N, C-alpha and C positions, 0 to 999 in steps of 0.2 A: 219124864222124870218128875216135874212139878207137880204133875197130878197125881204120880204113886209115893210121894211123902206128903203132899197135904190127904191125902185116905189114912195115913200113917199114924198121921198125929191127930185127925178129926177122931180118928176112933178114939184115939188114946184120949177124947178132952179139950182138945186146944181151940185153943180161937185162931184161925186159920185167916189171913191173907195171902194171895198172891200174883201176884206184877210179874204179866207179860214184859214186862222190860227195866233197867234200869231205871233211865229216862219215867218210865211211871212210875213206881215207887220213889224215885227225890222227888215228882211231882207231888206226891201226896202229903209231903212232909215229915216230918221225922220220926221216928218210934218215940211212943210213949215210954214211963218206965217202966225196968221187967218186962218189957219184951226180949225174945229173943227175936234175930235176924239169921238166917239160913241164908248165904251165897253161895251162887255157882261160878266160880272162876270163866266158864266159856260162855258168859252170855253174851248177846251177839248187843252191839251200840258200844254205850257206856260198858268198859269191863272191869269185869269183879272187882277187881283190886281196885280200881275211882273210886267205887261204892262202900270198899270196906274202907277207904282211905278216906273217905266222905265220915262214915260210920261213926270213926277214930273222932273225928275233928267236935265233934258234937260236946255242947256239954255235958249231954246225960248218955257215956258210950251204953249202948244194948250189948245183950250179948251176943256176938257175932259168931256165928259158923259153918268155915269153910265148907263148898263140895267141890271135889274134883277128879276127876280120873285120868289127869294128870301126871307122868311118872315123879318119882318123888325128886329128882333135881333137881325139874323146870321146878315142881310145885313147893320147892326149898327156895330155888332164886325168886318163884313170882310173888311169894308172899314175908322174904325180909324186913323186915320192917317196918310190919303192919301191926300190929294190934288190935286178935282177936284170940276166943279162948278155946277153937275144935277145929279139926283138921278129919272129914268123915271123905274116905274111897265110894266112887260106885262100884258098884250101884248099889240102888236105896236097900236098907233091911230094917228086920225090926233092931233091929241091936242099933241102930242110928238114935233112939229116942232116949235115954238117958245120957246121951254127951247133947242134945237137944236142951231137953228140957230133964236135968238133972232132981228135980221131982215130982218127975213121975217114975215108972218101971217099964219096964219092957214087955208084959203083958198088961193090955186093960185088963 
């Protein structure tokens, strides 16, 4: 899943960093101004919900896009009270591009 999304974003000319876990991502330091963070709610270890909560507590919160394959009812419950900018349903597609990076078009 991460590889397919990374390939899509790379083809659109985005600078990408892929992390194997939330722990690795969080240990790398906070995102910088202008970053977009794509969070899969189904992360192993630290949950995607906890990552979104951490990002929401930063002084300069990045754009946060959530991806999930969960049922709508479960997704709504899990995201309640969290700050995020968009939700995308699995599987990934080229149609995701405008939601992740709104200043780019879906056709590179």
